[in-house]
Structures are given as C-alpha cells and as structure tokens.
N, C-alpha and C positions, 0 to 999 in steps of 0.2 A: 513473648514473654512479659515484656515491659507493660502491655496492657493488663495482664493477671496481677502484676506487683502493683500497678496503678490503682486497680480495683480493690486490692487488699488493703492498701494505704487508705483509701477512701472509707472503707469499712471500719479499719481501726480507728480512725479519727472519730467516726460516728458512734462506735461501741466503746471506745475507751480501751481498745485492746492493742498489743503489739503485734508486729507482723514478723512471722517465721519463715525465713527461706530455708528449705530443706534441699540440700545437694544430694542427689542419689543417682544410682544406675540399676537397672534391673539385673545386671549380671554380679552386682556387689553383696556378697554374703553379709556383711556388717549393715548394709542398708536394709536388706530383707529382716534381719533380726530386729533392727530398730522399729520396723514397721509393726512387727510382732508385740514388740514392747509397748509402742505407742497404742495399740489397740487393747490394752489392759488397763484396769484402775489400779492407781489413781491417775496415771499419765493421761489416759483418754480423757477424762473429764477436765483436767488442767489444761490440756491443749484446746479443748471446746470452749472453755470460758474465757481464757487469757490471751488467745492468738489467733490471728487470721493466718492461715498456712498456705505457702505457695510452694509445691515440690517443683524443683528445678532438675530435670533428668540430664545429666551430662553425657549420657550414651557412652561412647568410647573416648570421652575426654575430647570430643570434637564438636559438641553442642554447648552453647550459652558461653562460650570463651570469655566474652566480655564480663559477664557476671563473675565467672570463677577468677578472672584476673583481678576484677574490681574488689573482690573481697578475700583475695589470696588464698582461694581454696586449692590446697595440694593432696588432699586426701578426703573420702567420704566415708561414712555418712558425716556431713558437714551441716551445721546449723548456724544460720546468722539471724540475730533478732535486730529488727528495726523499730525505731521510733517513728511512727505514722505522721506525727506532726513536722519532724525536722528531716527525716530520711537518715539519721545518723544511727550508726551501729551501736547498740545497747550492749550486746553480748554475742560471743561467737565461741564455738566448740567444735571439735570433731569426736564422734563416738565410734569405737572399735570393738563391739562385744563379742566379735567372732574372732578377728585376727590380731588383736591389739590389746592394750592396756585395760580395757573395760569388760573383761571376760565374765565378771560377775554382776554386770549392771542389771538392775531390777526396774521394774516399772516405778517402784516407790522411789529409788534414786534419781531416775529421770525426771519424775514429777519434782523431786526436791530441787534439781537444778532450774527447772522450768519456773517454779514459783519464785526462786531467788532473783530472778530477772526483774529489774524494776523499770 
C-alpha cells in the first residue's frame, strides 16, 4: 500500500492535486453508496480534477492496520486528504449515507466538501 500512496504523492506534486485516501471495505453498505455517489456528477469531475485517489480496503478491519491507526479511522467510509508536498493531513471525514448521519448525501454535497479542501 505504501508504494501506491508514494506514487499518488508523486503524481499530486506533479499535477498540483491533493491525495485522497479512501478507507473502504466490500461488505460496507456506506462504502458502496459512496462509490455510487462518486460516480455521479459533479463529484466524479471534482475527484478527477483535484485528487489522486488511493482506495484502502480495510477488509474485516484486519488489513492496513498501521494506516487506520495512523489516521484514527474508527468507521468507514472514511476519507483522508493529504498534502503531497508535506504528507500532512489537510482534511478528514467519515461519510455514512446508509447507516448514519448522511442519509441524504448527494453528489453535489460531496463535491462541495471536496471543493472546500484547500
């Protein structure tokens, strides 16, 4: 996984984009819904234009433990935005459009959050 993140960081430095770590798992209903939302406009375009994406499959919480611990991931779908020049966290959120507080999350709302990341 670190090689994928390293490549994303290099691309981000080259393109002037941020790195978006997406903590997900195939069994996660919220993750599947976020993938659906991300495939719709305007979120799809914002993601392509502004981010280098790295999907981190946590499996049954038994994979990529160092990353989940480093970023304090306790629920998924979780997103961490990194500055590719410094590696510092710029923004972080957890989205739960099926099981939690984000039941009405739209592609427009997700795109707005992504655009607000500086």
